C-alpha positions in Angstrom: -7.7 -8.3 11.5 -9.7 -5.4 10.1 -10.0 -3.9 6.6 -10.4 -0.2 6.4 -12.2 0.6 3.1 -11.6 4.2 1.9 -14.0 5.8 -0.5 -12.2 8.9 -2.0 -14.2 12.0 -2.3 -11.5 13.7 -4.3 -8.3 12.6 -6.1 -5.3 11.8 -3.8 -2.0 13.5 -4.3 0.0 11.0 -2.3 0.4 7.3 -2.7 -0.2 5.6 0.7 2.4 2.9 1.3 2.4 1.5 4.8 5.0 4.0 6.1 3.1 7.0 4.8 -0.2 5.7 6.0 1.1 4.9 9.5 2.8 8.3 9.7 -0.5 10.1 8.8 -2.4 8.1 11.4 0.2 8.9 14.2 0.2 12.5 13.1 -3.6 12.7 13.5 -3.3 10.9 16.8 -0.9 13.6 18.0 -3.3 16.4 16.8 -6.1 14.8 18.9 -4.0 14.1 22.0 -0.6 15.6 22.8 3.1 15.0 22.4 3.3 13.1 25.7 0.6 10.6 24.8 2.1 10.1 21.3 5.5 9.4 22.8 3.9 6.8 25.1 2.2 5.2 22.1 5.5 5.0 20.2 7.2 3.4 23.3 4.7 0.5 23.1 6.1 -0.5 19.7 9.3 -1.6 21.5 7.2 -4.3 23.3 5.8 -7.6 21.9 2.3 -6.1 22.1 2.2 -3.7 19.2 -0.8 -1.3 19.4 -1.5 -1.5 15.7 0.4 -2.1 12.4 -1.0 -1.4 8.9 -0.5 -2.8 5.4 -0.1 -0.6 2.4 -3.2 0.4 0.4 -4.7 -2.0 -2.2 -7.6 -1.5 -4.5 -11.1 -2.9 -4.1 -14.3 -2.7 -6.1 -18.0 -3.1 -5.3 -20.4 -4.3 -8.0 -23.7 -2.4 -7.8 -25.8 -5.3 -8.8 -28.0 -5.5 -5.7 -25.8 -7.8 -3.8 -22.9 -5.2 -3.5 -20.3 -7.9 -4.0 -16.9 -6.7 -2.8 -13.7 -7.8 -4.6 -10.5 -7.2 -2.6 -7.2 -7.1 -4.5 -3.8 -8.0 -3.0 -0.2 -7.9 -4.4 0.6 -10.9 -6.5 3.3 -12.8 -4.5 6.9 -12.5 -5.8 8.1 -16.1 -6.2 11.0 -18.0 -7.6 8.8 -20.0 -10.1 9.9 -19.4 -13.7 7.1 -18.9 -16.2 7.4 -21.1 -19.3 8.5 -19.5 -22.6 5.9 -18.2 -25.1 5.2 -20.7 -27.9 4.1 -18.1 -30.5 3.8 -14.3 -31.0 0.3 -14.3 -29.6 1.5 -15.9 -26.3 4.5 -13.5 -26.3 2.1 -10.5 -26.3 -0.1 -12.1 -23.5 3.0 -12.9 -21.5 4.0 -9.2 -21.5 0.5 -8.3 -20.4 0.7 -11.0 -17.6 3.9 -9.5 -16.3 2.2 -6.2 -15.8 -0.2 -7.7 -13.2 0.4 -6.1 -9.8 -2.7 -7.2 -7.9 -4.9 -10.4 -7.9 -8.2 -10.9 -6.3 -8.4 -12.3 -2.7 -9.4 -15.8 -3.9 -6.4 -16.1 -6.1 -4.1 -14.7 -3.4 -5.4 -17.4 -1.0 -4.6 -20.0 -3.6 -1.0 -18.8 -3.6 -1.0 -18.9 0.2 -2.1 -22.5 0.3 0.2 -23.8 -2.5 -2.7 -24.5 -5.0 -1.2 -22.3 -7.7 2.0 -20.7 -8.9 2.8 -18.2 -11.6 2.8 -20.9 -14.3 -0.7 -22.0 -13.5 -1.9 -18.4 -13.2 -0.4 -17.7 -16.6 -2.4 -20.6 -18.2 -5.6 -19.2 -16.7 -4.7 -15.8 -18.1 -4.2 -17.2 -21.6 -7.5 -19.0 -21.4 -9.3 -15.8 -20.4 -7.6 -13.8 -23.1 -8.6 -16.3 -25.8 -12.2 -16.8 -24.5 -13.8 -13.9 -22.5 -16.6 -15.6 -20.5 -18.0 -15.1 -17.0 -17.0 -18.7 -16.1 -13.3 -18.1 -16.6 -13.2 -14.5 -15.5 -9.8 -13.3 -14.5 -9.8 -10.5 -11.8 -6.6 -8.5 -11.7 -5.3 -4.9 -11.5 -2.2 -3.3 -12.8 -0.2 -0.8 -10.7 -2.0 2.2 -9.2 -0.2 4.7 -11.3 -0.5 8.5 -11.1 -2.1 10.9 -13.6 -0.3 14.2 -14.2 -2.3 17.3 -14.0 -1.2 20.6 -15.5 -1.4 23.7 -13.3 -0.3 27.3 -13.6 1.2 29.6 -10.9 -0.9 32.6 -9.9 0.4 36.1 -9.3 -1.2 36.9 -5.9 -1.1 40.6 -6.6 -2.8 40.7 -10.0 -4.8 37.4 -9.8 -3.6 36.4 -13.2 -1.0 33.9 -14.4 2.4 34.5 -12.8 4.9 35.9 -15.3 8.7 35.3 -15.0 10.9 36.6 -17.8 7.8 37.3 -19.8 6.7 33.6 -19.6 3.7 32.0 -17.8 4.7 29.5 -15.1 3.2 26.1 -15.8 3.9 22.9 -13.8 2.7 19.3 -13.5 1.6 17.5 -10.4 0.7 13.9 -10.0 -2.7 12.7 -8.7 -4.0 9.2 -8.2 -7.3 8.9 -10.1 -7.2 5.1 -9.9 -7.9 5.2 -6.2 -11.5 5.8 -7.1 -13.7 8.8 -6.6 -17.3 9.3 -5.6 -17.7 11.7 -8.4 -17.1 8.8 -10.9 -19.8 8.4 -13.5 -19.5 4.6 -13.5 -22.8 3.4 -12.1 -22.0 -0.3 -12.3 -18.8 -0.6 -10.2 -17.6 1.5 -7.3 -13.9 1.5 -6.7 -11.8 2.5 -3.7 -8.7 1.6 -1.7 -8.3 -0.3 1.5 -5.7 -1.3 4.0 -5.4 -4.0 6.7 -4.8 -3.3 10.3 -4.0 -5.7 13.2 -2.6 -5.4 16.7 -3.4 -5.2 20.4 -5.6 -2.0 20.1 -6.7 -1.4 16.5 -9.5 0.9 17.8 -6.8 3.6 18.3 -7.0 4.4 14.5 -10.7 5.2 14.5 -10.5 8.8 15.8 -7.4 9.6 13.6 -9.3 8.3 10.6 -12.3 10.4 11.3 -10.0 13.5 11.5 -8.1 12.6 8.3 -11.3 11.9 6.4 -12.3 15.6 7.0 -8.9 17.4 6.7 -7.5 15.1 4.0 -4.6 12.7 3.9 -1.3 13.2 2.2 -0.2 16.2 0.1 -2.3 19.1 -1.2 -5.0 18.6 1.4 -5.1 22.4 1.8 -6.8 22.5 -1.6 -9.2 19.6 -1.0 -7.1 16.6 -2.0 -7.2 13.4 -0.1 -10.6 13.7 1.6 -12.6 10.5 2.0 -15.3 8.4 3.7 -14.4 5.1 5.3 -15.8 1.8 6.7 -14.1 -0.7 9.0 -15.0 -4.4 8.5 -13.7 -7.8 9.7 -11.2 -9.4 7.4 -9.4 -12.8 7.4 -7.4 -15.1 5.1 -7.7 -18.8 4.5 -4.1 -19.7 5.5 -2.3 -23.1 5.5 -1.9 -25.1 8.7 1.7 -25.7 7.9 3.6 -22.8 6.3 7.0 -22.5 4.7 7.1 -18.8 4.1 5.7 -15.3 4.7 4.4 -12.7 2.3 4.7 -9.1 3.3 1.8 -6.8 2.7 3.7 -3.7 3.9 7.1 -2.1 3.2 9.5 -4.0 5.5 12.9 -3.4 6.9 14.3 -6.3 9.0 15.6 -5.6 12.4 19.2 -6.6 13.3 18.4 -10.1 14.4 16.3 -10.7 11.3 19.0 -9.5 9.0 21.2 -12.3 10.3 18.4 -14.8 9.8 17.6 -13.7 6.2 21.3 -13.7 5.3 21.7 -17.4 5.7 22.6 -19.4 2.6 19.7 -21.9 3.1 17.0 -19.1 3.2 15.3 -18.3 -0.1 14.1 -14.7 -0.6 12.2 -13.4 -3.6 11.6 -9.7 -3.5 11.8 -6.2 -4.9 13.4 -3.4 -2.9 12.8 0.3 -2.8 14.4 3.4 -1.2 12.1 5.7 0.7 12.8 9.4 0.8 10.4 11.0 3.3 10.0 14.5 4.5 9.0 16.1 7.8 6.1 18.5 7.2 5.6 22.1 8.3 3.5 20.9 11.3 6.7 19.8 12.9 9.2 22.3 11.4 9.2 25.8 10.0 10.7 24.4 6.8 10.4 21.0 5.2 13.1 18.6 6.4 14.3 15.6 4.5 14.2 12.4 6.4 17.1 9.9 6.2 16.6 7.5 3.3 15.5 3.9 4.1 16.0 0.8 1.9 13.2 -1.8 2.4 11.4 -4.7 0.8 8.3 -4.0 -1.1 4.8 -5.4 -0.8 4.5 -8.9 -2.2 8.0 -9.9 -1.2 8.2 -13.5 0.0 10.6 -15.0 2.6 11.0 -18.7 3.0 11.3 -19.0 6.7 8.8 -20.2 9.4 9.8 -17.7 12.1 7.6 -14.6 12.5 9.1 -11.5 11.0 8.7 -8.3 13.0 10.5 -5.5 11.1 11.3 -2.2 12.8 10.4 1.4 13.5 13.3 3.5 12.1 14.3 6.9 13.4 14.5 9.0 10.2 14.6 12.5 11.5 14.5 14.7 14.7 12.1 17.2 15.9 13.7 20.3 17.5 17.0 18.5 17.5 15.8 16.4 20.5 12.9 14.1 19.8 13.1 11.3 17.3 10.6 11.1 14.4 10.0 7.5 13.4 9.0 5.8 10.1 7.2 2.5 10.2 8.8 -0.6 8.5 7.1 -3.3 10.5 6.3 -6.4 8.6 2.6 -7.1 7.9 3.3 -10.7 7.2 0.9 -13.4 6.0 1.7 -17.1 6.5 2.0 -19.0 3.2 2.9 -22.4 1.8 4.3 -21.1 -1.5 5.3 -23.4 -4.3 8.9 -23.6 -5.3 10.4 -24.3 -8.7 
């Protein structure tokens, strides 16, 4: 398993869930090769030896204290453990803050994997940290990577001034992800960025596409400089239990037909959030943007109490020239866990 650390040079316009990230990598692979080679690559996903699969992006930070200590964050597992009720107004406030936690550091995530903690234990740690801020009980967490909205105005290309429609200037808002980190940041103590995990039979296939995307940008608005970055690839591993009772997904995940039957059994516990993905086919494939078919899938951090490996699926969400399928990636990037139950 590898971790690809991304150091943004500008703000990103697009959030990189696993389906978007994989789509950009395959798009760059097609630009560097051709349609035939890309089709051959996609056919390999129907075998048991998948070339590569990716997680969604997560935050990381590097302390610039000489040692360059790296803290990786991962989604806090969604579990069936109920957190105790607050005993007083102070605890009620802290409980609301606790429920906003989206990412925990790698060490805490591994404690979840090995059944050493659950949400109740973590909440007690959070309370202790809130009441007594010290280095010894430091609590590393991050909330959601939410967008910032930037105000723009439309330009009249003939006059070079603000476009006027019915005597009014045309202002609009666009979202950008400042929380991904930016090399222009003035914070000299901590450097932030995003990373994703990759594993498979031939993970080196992503290196050339990454180099291309780092130059031209990834996601939307790359024509105006958004989404450019530098990157590093490093080894990565988890401390996982010998005997596991569940899997945690680190990617968006849609079960295949066989897995739907497996997960639908009465004795299988699932704890999850779901989302509906509405993608688009860009102008590189079509003269006009084309909506993809919507896909309902499990979100990152969802937990599935089964011991069988979950695969997920590539889903045909659109067609190119009414002939060739365009796929979206909903393979499960699963991590073995021995999660606590209520």
